[in-house]
DRENMAR-594384 format. One record per residue (C-alpha): residue number from 1; chain; x, z, y. Coordinates in pm, whole numbers. Layout:
N
(NUM; 'A'; (X; Z; Y));
...
***
This chain:
519
(1; 'A'; (-10805; -5514; -14307));
(2; 'A'; (-10699; -5696; -13987));
(3; 'A'; (-10343; -5562; -14018));
(4; 'A'; (-10324; -5698; -14375));
(5; 'A'; (-10429; -6038; -14241));
(6; 'A'; (-10172; -6017; -13961));
(7; 'A'; (-9897; -5935; -14210));
(8; 'A'; (-9992; -6244; -14416));
(9; 'A'; (-9993; -6470; -14108));
(10; 'A'; (-9655; -6331; -13997));
(11; 'A'; (-9512; -6432; -14333));
(12; 'A'; (-9637; -6784; -14281));
(13; 'A'; (-9486; -6790; -13928));
(14; 'A'; (-9150; -6676; -14060));
(15; 'A'; (-9131; -6983; -14281));
(16; 'A'; (-9216; -7210; -13987));
(17; 'A'; (-8941; -7050; -13780));
(18; 'A'; (-8677; -7192; -14012));
(19; 'A'; (-8576; -7455; -13766));
(20; 'A'; (-8820; -7728; -13871));
(21; 'A'; (-8986; -7751; -13530));
(22; 'A'; (-9333; -7678; -13666));
(23; 'A'; (-9376; -7348; -13480));
(24; 'A'; (-9357; -7227; -13123));
(25; 'A'; (-9182; -6902; -13038));
(26; 'A'; (-9392; -6617; -12900));
(27; 'A'; (-9695; -6696; -13114));
(28; 'A'; (-9686; -6367; -13305));
(29; 'A'; (-9841; -6148; -13025));
(30; 'A'; (-10148; -6368; -13043));
(31; 'A'; (-10204; -6236; -13393));
(32; 'A'; (-10257; -5883; -13259));
(33; 'A'; (-10090; -5541; -13246));
(34; 'A'; (-9844; -5447; -13515));
(35; 'A'; (-9702; -5114; -13621));
(36; 'A'; (-9332; -5060; -13675));
(37; 'A'; (-9354; -5127; -14050));
(38; 'A'; (-9524; -5464; -13991));
(39; 'A'; (-9256; -5565; -13740));
(40; 'A'; (-8981; -5458; -13985));
(41; 'A'; (-9140; -5670; -14256));
(42; 'A'; (-9153; -5969; -14023));
(43; 'A'; (-8785; -5929; -13942));
(44; 'A'; (-8706; -5941; -14309));
(45; 'A'; (-8919; -6251; -14350));
(46; 'A'; (-8735; -6421; -14061));
(47; 'A'; (-8405; -6336; -14217));
(48; 'A'; (-8511; -6456; -14564));
(49; 'A'; (-8594; -6798; -14412));
(50; 'A'; (-8288; -6824; -14185));
(51; 'A'; (-8044; -7009; -14409));
(52; 'A'; (-7790; -6730; -14367));
(53; 'A'; (-7824; -6697; -13987));
(54; 'A'; (-7992; -6354; -13995));
(55; 'A'; (-7971; -6027; -14185));
(56; 'A'; (-8174; -5712; -14140));
(57; 'A'; (-8056; -5350; -14168));
(58; 'A'; (-8172; -5008; -14064));
(59; 'A'; (-7936; -4867; -13803));
(60; 'A'; (-8071; -4515; -13860));
(61; 'A'; (-8387; -4309; -13907));
(62; 'A'; (-8613; -4098; -13695));
(63; 'A'; (-8660; -3725; -13758));
(64; 'A'; (-8995; -3754; -13930));
(65; 'A'; (-9296; -3555; -13793));
(66; 'A'; (-9628; -3401; -13898));
(67; 'A'; (-9520; -3410; -14259));
(68; 'A'; (-9441; -3780; -14250));
(69; 'A'; (-9106; -3912; -14374));
(70; 'A'; (-8853; -4045; -14125));
(71; 'A'; (-8902; -4405; -14015));
(72; 'A'; (-8631; -4667; -14033));
(73; 'A'; (-8505; -4820; -13706));
(74; 'A'; (-8486; -5184; -13814));
(75; 'A'; (-8252; -5435; -13654));
(76; 'A'; (-8194; -5807; -13715));
(77; 'A'; (-7849; -5953; -13669));
(78; 'A'; (-7843; -6323; -13579));
(79; 'A'; (-7536; -6550; -13587));
(80; 'A'; (-7372; -6814; -13802));
(81; 'A'; (-7289; -6663; -14147));
(82; 'A'; (-7459; -6341; -14051));
(83; 'A'; (-7323; -6023; -14205));
(84; 'A'; (-7347; -5655; -14107));
(85; 'A'; (-7029; -5562; -14286));
(86; 'A'; (-6804; -5862; -14235));
(87; 'A'; (-6856; -5980; -13879));
(88; 'A'; (-6485; -6008; -13803));
(89; 'A'; (-6526; -5831; -13469));
(90; 'A'; (-6742; -6109; -13333));
(91; 'A'; (-6865; -6033; -12979));
(92; 'A'; (-7206; -5870; -12992));
(93; 'A'; (-7507; -5852; -12763));
(94; 'A'; (-7774; -5588; -12838));
(95; 'A'; (-8138; -5631; -12733));
(96; 'A'; (-8380; -5340; -12766));
(97; 'A'; (-8752; -5279; -12716));
(98; 'A'; (-8986; -4981; -12729));
(99; 'A'; (-8735; -4706; -12644));
(100; 'A'; (-9054; -4568; -12491));
(101; 'A'; (-9338; -4572; -12742));
(102; 'A'; (-9608; -4689; -12506));
(103; 'A'; (-9433; -5007; -12384));
(104; 'A'; (-9621; -5233; -12627));
(105; 'A'; (-9518; -5573; -12493));
(106; 'A'; (-9144; -5514; -12540));
(107; 'A'; (-9118; -5545; -12921));
(108; 'A'; (-9295; -5883; -12893));
(109; 'A'; (-9042; -6004; -12633));
(110; 'A'; (-8764; -5900; -12873));
(111; 'A'; (-8933; -6083; -13161));
(112; 'A'; (-8981; -6390; -12941));
(113; 'A'; (-8604; -6395; -12868));
(114; 'A'; (-8529; -6373; -13240));
(115; 'A'; (-8770; -6659; -13310));
(116; 'A'; (-8622; -6875; -13041));
(117; 'A'; (-8270; -6821; -13166));
(118; 'A'; (-8357; -6897; -13528));
(119; 'A'; (-8578; -7192; -13438));
(120; 'A'; (-8281; -7348; -13257));
(121; 'A'; (-7989; -7229; -13470));
(122; 'A'; (-7878; -7585; -13552));
(123; 'A'; (-7980; -7732; -13214));
(124; 'A'; (-7681; -7840; -13007));
(125; 'A'; (-7895; -7998; -12731));
(126; 'A'; (-7937; -7797; -12410));
(127; 'A'; (-8182; -7511; -12454));
(128; 'A'; (-8533; -7561; -12309));
(129; 'A'; (-8798; -7323; -12195));
(130; 'A'; (-9175; -7342; -12275));
(131; 'A'; (-9223; -7600; -11998));
(132; 'A'; (-8948; -7824; -12134));
(133; 'A'; (-8710; -7732; -11848));
(134; 'A'; (-8338; -7657; -11901));
(135; 'A'; (-8269; -7288; -11922));
(136; 'A'; (-7908; -7320; -11803));
(137; 'A'; (-7988; -7613; -11567));
(138; 'A'; (-7697; -7547; -11326));
(139; 'A'; (-7435; -7612; -11598));
(140; 'A'; (-7523; -7982; -11587));
(141; 'A'; (-7436; -8012; -11218));
(142; 'A'; (-7071; -8108; -11171));
(143; 'A'; (-7087; -8003; -10806));
(144; 'A'; (-7150; -7646; -10911));
(145; 'A'; (-6860; -7609; -11150));
(146; 'A'; (-6605; -7591; -10871));
(147; 'A'; (-6798; -7320; -10696));
(148; 'A'; (-6627; -6999; -10810));
(149; 'A'; (-6885; -6774; -10643));
(150; 'A'; (-7185; -6896; -10841));
(151; 'A'; (-7225; -6760; -11189));
(152; 'A'; (-7294; -7057; -11418));
(153; 'A'; (-7246; -7002; -11795));
(154; 'A'; (-7054; -7272; -11978));
(155; 'A'; (-7273; -7281; -12287));
(156; 'A'; (-7611; -7460; -12288));
(157; 'A'; (-7718; -7472; -12653));
(158; 'A'; (-7821; -7220; -12918));
(159; 'A'; (-7616; -7400; -13177));
(160; 'A'; (-7300; -7334; -12974));
(161; 'A'; (-7403; -6980; -12889));
(162; 'A'; (-7460; -6859; -13245));
(163; 'A'; (-7116; -6982; -13344));
(164; 'A'; (-6947; -6775; -13073));
(165; 'A'; (-7140; -6444; -13057));
(166; 'A'; (-7382; -6240; -13258));
(167; 'A'; (-7710; -6095; -13139));
(168; 'A'; (-7853; -5769; -13270));
(169; 'A'; (-8221; -5725; -13189));
(170; 'A'; (-8399; -5392; -13233));
(171; 'A'; (-8767; -5455; -13141));
(172; 'A'; (-8882; -5095; -13197));
(173; 'A'; (-8609; -4850; -13108));
(174; 'A'; (-8854; -4554; -13107));
(175; 'A'; (-9076; -4627; -13412));
(176; 'A'; (-9238; -4282; -13435));
(177; 'A'; (-9333; -4280; -13067));
(178; 'A'; (-9447; -4644; -13088));
(179; 'A'; (-9669; -4587; -13391));
(180; 'A'; (-9813; -4268; -13247));
(181; 'A'; (-9898; -4441; -12920));
(182; 'A'; (-10130; -4668; -13118));
(183; 'A'; (-10343; -4379; -13246));
(184; 'A'; (-10643; -4276; -13032));
(185; 'A'; (-10467; -3949; -12932));
(186; 'A'; (-10140; -4126; -12852));
(187; 'A'; (-10302; -4402; -12653));
(188; 'A'; (-10485; -4150; -12434));
(189; 'A'; (-10171; -3944; -12369));
(190; 'A'; (-10040; -3910; -12010));
(191; 'A'; (-10359; -4016; -11840));
(192; 'A'; (-10409; -4318; -12059));
(193; 'A'; (-10060; -4458; -12016));
(194; 'A'; (-9983; -4378; -12379));
(195; 'A'; (-9725; -4166; -12563));
(196; 'A'; (-9376; -4224; -12425));
(197; 'A'; (-9115; -4001; -12599));
(198; 'A'; (-9019; -3982; -12964));
(199; 'A'; (-9216; -3740; -13190));
(200; 'A'; (-8952; -3487; -13283));
(201; 'A'; (-9091; -3134; -13302));
(202; 'A'; (-8919; -2934; -13028));
(203; 'A'; (-8995; -2576; -13122));
(204; 'A'; (-8676; -2372; -13104));
(205; 'A'; (-8592; -2140; -13393));
(206; 'A'; (-8709; -1831; -13211));
(207; 'A'; (-8922; -1993; -12934));
(208; 'A'; (-8666; -1834; -12700));
(209; 'A'; (-8702; -1889; -12327));
(210; 'A'; (-8411; -2040; -12135));
(211; 'A'; (-8387; -2038; -11759));
(212; 'A'; (-8198; -2243; -11504));
(213; 'A'; (-8014; -2154; -11185));
(214; 'A'; (-8078; -2362; -10877));
(215; 'A'; (-7763; -2575; -10948));
(216; 'A'; (-7888; -2664; -11294));
(217; 'A'; (-7665; -2433; -11495));
(218; 'A'; (-7818; -2197; -11752));
(219; 'A'; (-7850; -1826; -11712));
(220; 'A'; (-7686; -1644; -12005));
(221; 'A'; (-8021; -1482; -12059));
(222; 'A'; (-8356; -1512; -11874));
(223; 'A'; (-8322; -1295; -11558));
(224; 'A'; (-8521; -980; -11577));
(225; 'A'; (-8561; -960; -11197));
(226; 'A'; (-8751; -1290; -11163));
(227; 'A'; (-9077; -1448; -11269));
(228; 'A'; (-9023; -1723; -11525));
(229; 'A'; (-9195; -2047; -11416));
(230; 'A'; (-9288; -2331; -11656));
(231; 'A'; (-9432; -2679; -11636));
(232; 'A'; (-9783; -2678; -11779));
(233; 'A'; (-10097; -2882; -11839));
(234; 'A'; (-10419; -2806; -11654));
(235; 'A'; (-10722; -2789; -11886));
(236; 'A'; (-11053; -2851; -11707));
(237; 'A'; (-11253; -2951; -12016));
(238; 'A'; (-11477; -2643; -12002));
(239; 'A'; (-11622; -2785; -11676));
(240; 'A'; (-11653; -3137; -11808));
(241; 'A'; (-11312; -3243; -11685));
(242; 'A'; (-10995; -3343; -11868));
(243; 'A'; (-10657; -3208; -11964));
(244; 'A'; (-10426; -3305; -11678));
(245; 'A'; (-10087; -3324; -11846));
(246; 'A'; (-9765; -3180; -11690));
(247; 'A'; (-9947; -3129; -11363));
(248; 'A'; (-9899; -2761; -11266));
(249; 'A'; (-9648; -2475; -11263));
(250; 'A'; (-9733; -2142; -11423));
(251; 'A'; (-9531; -1826; -11365));
(252; 'A'; (-9516; -1533; -11604));
(253; 'A'; (-9476; -1189; -11443));
(254; 'A'; (-9157; -989; -11473));
(255; 'A'; (-9329; -727; -11690));
(256; 'A'; (-9452; -1008; -11921));
(257; 'A'; (-9821; -899; -11886));
(258; 'A'; (-9978; -1156; -11651));
(259; 'A'; (-9976; -1523; -11574));
(260; 'A'; (-10058; -1716; -11254));
(261; 'A'; (-10060; -2064; -11112));
(262; 'A'; (-9785; -2131; -10855));
(263; 'A'; (-9857; -2347; -10551));
(264; 'A'; (-10109; -2577; -10724));
(265; 'A'; (-10129; -2795; -10408));
(266; 'A'; (-9769; -2910; -10458));
(267; 'A'; (-9664; -3186; -10695));
(268; 'A'; (-9448; -3071; -10986));
(269; 'A'; (-9245; -3388; -10927));
(270; 'A'; (-9143; -3299; -10575));
(271; 'A'; (-8850; -3148; -10388));
(272; 'A'; (-9104; -2922; -10223));
(273; 'A'; (-9204; -2760; -10549));
(274; 'A'; (-8844; -2711; -10655));
(275; 'A'; (-8759; -2548; -10327));
(276; 'A'; (-9072; -2334; -10321));
(277; 'A'; (-8981; -2188; -10662));
(278; 'A'; (-8619; -2110; -10583));
(279; 'A'; (-8690; -1994; -10225));
(280; 'A'; (-8940; -1739; -10352));
(281; 'A'; (-8884; -1375; -10268));
(282; 'A'; (-9083; -1069; -10376));
(283; 'A'; (-9096; -1177; -10648));
(284; 'A'; (-8797; -1404; -10709));
(285; 'A'; (-8878; -1706; -10931));
(286; 'A'; (-8679; -1943; -11153));
(287; 'A'; (-8752; -2254; -11355));
(288; 'A'; (-8757; -2186; -11734));
(289; 'A'; (-8844; -2371; -12055));
(290; 'A'; (-8898; -2309; -12424));
(291; 'A'; (-8992; -2514; -12728));
(292; 'A'; (-9359; -2458; -12650));
(293; 'A'; (-9602; -2648; -12439));
(294; 'A'; (-9803; -2442; -12190));
(295; 'A'; (-10163; -2500; -12086));
(296; 'A'; (-10348; -2335; -11797));
(297; 'A'; (-10726; -2322; -11839));
(298; 'A'; (-10941; -2367; -11531));
(299; 'A'; (-11192; -2097; -11641));
(300; 'A'; (-10927; -1829; -11613));
(301; 'A'; (-10951; -1827; -11238));
(302; 'A'; (-11243; -1943; -11024));
(303; 'A'; (-11012; -2034; -10735));
(304; 'A'; (-10681; -2089; -10916));
(305; 'A'; (-10548; -1781; -10731));
(306; 'A'; (-10618; -1498; -10978));
(307; 'A'; (-10379; -1367; -11236));
(308; 'A'; (-10480; -1371; -11599));
(309; 'A'; (-10371; -1148; -11883));
(310; 'A'; (-10095; -1316; -12075));
(311; 'A'; (-10234; -1164; -12397));
(312; 'A'; (-10571; -1326; -12330));
(313; 'A'; (-10413; -1656; -12242));
(314; 'A'; (-10218; -1662; -12565));
(315; 'A'; (-10531; -1593; -12764));
(316; 'A'; (-10707; -1882; -12588));
(317; 'A'; (-10444; -2148; -12646));
(318; 'A'; (-10190; -2100; -12366));
(319; 'A'; (-9893; -2177; -12597));
(320; 'A'; (-9882; -2492; -12809));
(321; 'A'; (-9621; -2684; -13006));
(322; 'A'; (-9423; -2933; -12801));
(323; 'A'; (-9322; -3273; -12934));
(324; 'A'; (-9093; -3543; -12805));
(325; 'A'; (-8781; -3626; -12615));
(326; 'A'; (-8754; -3920; -12374));
(327; 'A'; (-8481; -4115; -12550));
(328; 'A'; (-8393; -4292; -12227));
(329; 'A'; (-8302; -3957; -12068));
(330; 'A'; (-8091; -3840; -12367));
(331; 'A'; (-7770; -4037; -12318));
(332; 'A'; (-7450; -3862; -12231));
(333; 'A'; (-7353; -4011; -11893));
(334; 'A'; (-7497; -3801; -11612));
(335; 'A'; (-7729; -3628; -11857));
(336; 'A'; (-7704; -3302; -11664));
(337; 'A'; (-7697; -3439; -11310));
(338; 'A'; (-7868; -3218; -11048));
(339; 'A'; (-7759; -3357; -10709));
(340; 'A'; (-8038; -3538; -10529));
(341; 'A'; (-8272; -3494; -10826));
(342; 'A'; (-8471; -3187; -10733));
(343; 'A'; (-8795; -3383; -10785));
(344; 'A'; (-8696; -3451; -11146));
(345; 'A'; (-8543; -3110; -11224));
(346; 'A'; (-8851; -2940; -11364));
(347; 'A'; (-8978; -3234; -11568));
(348; 'A'; (-8651; -3340; -11730));
(349; 'A'; (-8580; -2984; -11840));
(350; 'A'; (-8930; -2909; -11972));
(351; 'A'; (-9051; -2995; -12325));
(352; 'A'; (-9397; -3023; -12173));
(353; 'A'; (-9294; -3341; -11992));
(354; 'A'; (-9290; -3701; -12109));
(355; 'A'; (-8950; -3724; -11933));
(356; 'A'; (-8791; -3431; -12117));
(357; 'A'; (-8420; -3511; -12167));
(358; 'A'; (-8375; -3313; -12486));
(359; 'A'; (-8189; -2992; -12563));
(360; 'A'; (-7854; -3172; -12537));
(361; 'A'; (-7713; -3521; -12474));
(362; 'A'; (-7741; -3747; -12782));
(363; 'A'; (-7953; -3478; -12947));
(364; 'A'; (-8201; -3726; -13085));
(365; 'A'; (-8157; -3930; -13408));
(366; 'A'; (-8248; -4250; -13216));
(367; 'A'; (-7982; -4212; -12948));
(368; 'A'; (-7732; -4107; -13212));
(369; 'A'; (-7808; -4420; -13415));
(370; 'A'; (-7727; -4638; -13114));
(371; 'A'; (-7404; -4446; -13049));
(372; 'A'; (-7294; -4521; -13406));
(373; 'A'; (-7392; -4885; -13388));
(374; 'A'; (-7195; -4943; -13066));
(375; 'A'; (-6895; -4764; -13216));
(376; 'A'; (-6893; -5008; -13507));
(377; 'A'; (-6955; -5334; -13319));
(378; 'A'; (-6773; -5523; -13046));
(379; 'A'; (-7062; -5491; -12801));
(380; 'A'; (-7015; -5673; -12472));
(381; 'A'; (-7367; -5687; -12330));
(382; 'A'; (-7711; -5536; -12373));
(383; 'A'; (-8075; -5578; -12261));
(384; 'A'; (-8308; -5284; -12290));
(385; 'A'; (-8670; -5400; -12239));
(386; 'A'; (-8927; -5177; -12069));
(387; 'A'; (-9268; -5200; -11906));
(388; 'A'; (-9411; -5059; -11584));
(389; 'A'; (-9286; -5307; -11324));
(390; 'A'; (-9141; -5657; -11303));
(391; 'A'; (-8777; -5590; -11229));
(392; 'A'; (-8431; -5663; -11364));
(393; 'A'; (-8240; -5339; -11324));
(394; 'A'; (-7867; -5273; -11345));
(395; 'A'; (-7657; -4952; -11331));
(396; 'A'; (-7659; -4687; -11188));
(397; 'A'; (-8004; -4547; -11250));
(398; 'A'; (-7903; -4191; -11162));
(399; 'A'; (-7840; -4265; -10791));
(400; 'A'; (-7961; -4489; -10511));
(401; 'A'; (-7624; -4459; -10337));
(402; 'A'; (-7346; -4471; -10594));
(403; 'A'; (-7229; -4814; -10711));
(404; 'A'; (-7073; -4919; -11037));
(405; 'A'; (-6702; -4859; -11010));
(406; 'A'; (-6534; -5084; -11265));
(407; 'A'; (-6402; -5439; -11253));
(408; 'A'; (-6452; -5567; -11606));
(409; 'A'; (-6735; -5824; -11581));
(410; 'A'; (-6569; -6098; -11384));
(411; 'A'; (-6562; -6438; -11557));
(412; 'A'; (-6386; -6616; -11272));
(413; 'A'; (-6615; -6565; -10974));
(414; 'A'; (-6388; -6313; -10803));
(415; 'A'; (-6670; -6064; -10755));
(416; 'A'; (-6686; -5692; -10814));
(417; 'A'; (-6895; -5557; -11105));
(418; 'A'; (-7167; -5447; -10859));
(419; 'A'; (-7185; -5801; -10712));
(420; 'A'; (-7188; -5954; -11061));
(421; 'A'; (-7462; -5722; -11186));
(422; 'A'; (-7672; -5809; -10883));
(423; 'A'; (-7610; -6181; -10910));
(424; 'A'; (-7681; -6195; -11284));
(425; 'A'; (-7999; -5988; -11234));
(426; 'A'; (-8114; -6212; -10952));
(427; 'A'; (-8055; -6520; -11166));
(428; 'A'; (-8259; -6375; -11454));
(429; 'A'; (-8537; -6279; -11211));
(430; 'A'; (-8545; -6632; -11071));
(431; 'A'; (-8577; -6773; -11423));
(432; 'A'; (-8856; -6535; -11510));
(433; 'A'; (-9042; -6629; -11189));
(434; 'A'; (-9091; -6978; -11319));
(435; 'A'; (-9366; -6848; -11542));
(436; 'A'; (-9662; -6611; -11550));
(437; 'A'; (-9916; -6844; -11394));
(438; 'A'; (-10191; -6673; -11194));
(439; 'A'; (-10129; -6329; -11352));
(440; 'A'; (-9951; -6146; -11072));
(441; 'A'; (-9871; -5850; -11298));
(442; 'A'; (-9613; -6059; -11489));
(443; 'A'; (-9463; -6250; -11196));
(444; 'A'; (-9272; -6156; -10881));
(445; 'A'; (-8959; -6032; -11056));
(446; 'A'; (-8690; -5878; -10840));
(447; 'A'; (-8338; -5752; -10903));
(448; 'A'; (-8260; -5388; -10819));
(449; 'A'; (-8043; -5093; -10905));
(450; 'A'; (-8336; -4849; -10925));
(451; 'A'; (-8684; -4858; -11064));
(452; 'A'; (-8916; -4950; -10774));
(453; 'A'; (-8594; -4938; -10560));
(454; 'A'; (-8613; -4564; -10501));
(455; 'A'; (-8661; -4389; -10835));
(456; 'A'; (-8366; -4226; -11011));
(457; 'A'; (-8319; -4104; -11367));
(458; 'A'; (-8034; -3918; -11540));
(459; 'A'; (-7909; -3972; -11894));
(460; 'A'; (-8032; -4332; -11884));
(461; 'A'; (-7909; -4578; -12150));
(462; 'A'; (-7785; -4856; -11919));
(463; 'A'; (-7569; -4614; -11722));
(464; 'A'; (-7413; -4474; -12033));
(465; 'A'; (-7349; -4812; -12199));
(466; 'A'; (-7171; -4942; -11892));
(467; 'A'; (-6983; -4636; -11783));
(468; 'A'; (-6858; -4511; -12123));
(469; 'A'; (-6832; -4839; -12318));
(470; 'A'; (-6786; -5112; -12053));
(471; 'A'; (-7099; -5290; -12166));
(472; 'A'; (-7287; -5521; -11927));
(473; 'A'; (-7621; -5338; -11970));
(474; 'A'; (-7949; -5426; -11802));
(475; 'A'; (-8308; -5302; -11816));
(476; 'A'; (-8578; -5567; -11784));
(477; 'A'; (-8927; -5446; -11699));
(478; 'A'; (-9184; -5692; -11831));
(479; 'A'; (-9529; -5587; -11696));
(480; 'A'; (-9622; -5435; -11364));
(481; 'A'; (-9793; -5093; -11397));
(482; 'A'; (-9909; -5165; -11750));
(483; 'A'; (-9805; -5014; -12082));
(484; 'A'; (-10080; -5022; -12347));
(485; 'A'; (-10369; -5271; -12400));
(486; 'A'; (-10703; -5327; -12562));
(487; 'A'; (-10684; -5564; -12861));
(488; 'A'; (-10823; -5872; -12686));
(489; 'A'; (-10607; -5818; -12378));
(490; 'A'; (-10298; -5776; -12595));
(491; 'A'; (-10360; -6105; -12771));
(492; 'A'; (-10409; -6281; -12434));
(493; 'A'; (-10146; -6138; -12203));
(494; 'A'; (-9855; -6045; -12430));
(495; 'A'; (-9787; -6402; -12547));
(496; 'A'; (-9749; -6493; -12177));
(497; 'A'; (-9519; -6200; -12117));
(498; 'A'; (-9307; -6315; -12416));
(499; 'A'; (-9288; -6679; -12303));
(500; 'A'; (-9195; -6557; -11953));
(501; 'A'; (-8908; -6337; -12067));
(502; 'A'; (-8738; -6530; -12351));
(503; 'A'; (-8567; -6789; -12121));
(504; 'A'; (-8413; -6514; -11911));
(505; 'A'; (-8271; -6351; -12222));
(506; 'A'; (-8126; -6683; -12343));
(507; 'A'; (-7953; -6739; -12007));
(508; 'A'; (-7811; -6385; -12030));
(509; 'A'; (-7675; -6459; -12377));
(510; 'A'; (-7505; -6773; -12246));
(511; 'A'; (-7344; -6563; -11970));
(512; 'A'; (-7243; -6295; -12224));
(513; 'A'; (-7056; -6558; -12426));
(514; 'A'; (-6846; -6635; -12117));
(515; 'A'; (-6792; -6260; -12077));
(516; 'A'; (-6664; -6240; -12431));
(517; 'A'; (-6429; -6531; -12385));
(518; 'A'; (-6267; -6367; -12081));
(519; 'A'; (-6199; -6031; -12250));
***
């Protein structure tokens, strides 16, 4: 019943966002959580009341799961005389949210950006933030314009912006994962952080096992002279505990008759675990995977040292169906990287992991939909919104040492792409830090190449967009160490997250317009 009421209220808001000044952007999160269908309906309502400045289209569909039909991936295109089919090659900026299903604040940030653009589509005065301050304040200072080292966009108004570029906003890039994360089971996944991947069923045709050499290449067939080791959950529910997801390694004996835990004191996400597996002798061990999820049950061994019959384990639920690929590990650039990623090796190659990269690059319908969209449009820049920290992140995600190696982003500052990415990210972080109030979890933004400065990831979207397409691609993380929410908390904190982030996106769009003019 509440979701019906939210849908009605969203329809009312869409009329107010027609540029008459009666509504304030970022109000919709205060109405409560929405599933992907509700968000899609709201996008259509916004477009219907946009006087030709917005059109909505599905850019593709998900795979469908659990007997449900595929879901549409809805996108709203915003510009003067908006058209999906006749855009005349207009420079395009793409903005995405919820590539990870559990990052609930990100669709609302995307919606807030759409609302702001449409509310100001005919406004040629300098754009203002929620405090009434100029978003591109430096453009008004004549002393800055001669400083070639400072990045200061020329545009200041949304009216000008929407007559030069078009903006495609995809609030829910992973609708199946997003909707599933709102179910009780999905919300409790991964220790309460919520369901992250998509929901495609991963069972291979024959449930065949594949195994990896130490350098990441595949064995032609699983080696018969080695134990096959898999990522697994640890089920302690019989003793009143919980299922600890992707927390242990189990190894199946060479004769296929028994099963044992391997070095349970080591973290599966560690170089030490990787080395311990591949350094094993008598027996030799290798990392393997299949389309099934594996679960070790605590009652099988009183001290986690005993072997258990594999036949017994299978009868008691050892093998289960695996679901989901992390879409943000499924892109083609550095998808198969191994160097300096031993700590990620097991998880990214295991369907049991929330970070599983998929059976091949661009194997997922969602990543394929984005590839097709970018091929059709003149995309110059992109923001991919995430949650988990308060950072503005630029390429490369796969390494802490390698730096971007092109020179295509300069708009007259004389800087390298790496310097420009860092400067643009620092500027956005500075804008975001104007807001947030006393809530420290949505303030303190920093600019960095890597998540929390040290984490790396392969097959990441921003790396692929930049390296293969020359797109100025950023990730913006909108909430520190938070992903999902209770209803009351969502209605309180997510509007603040939205108001914090929209001005940074608007500044980025102004800069992207300069980037387009210089290409």
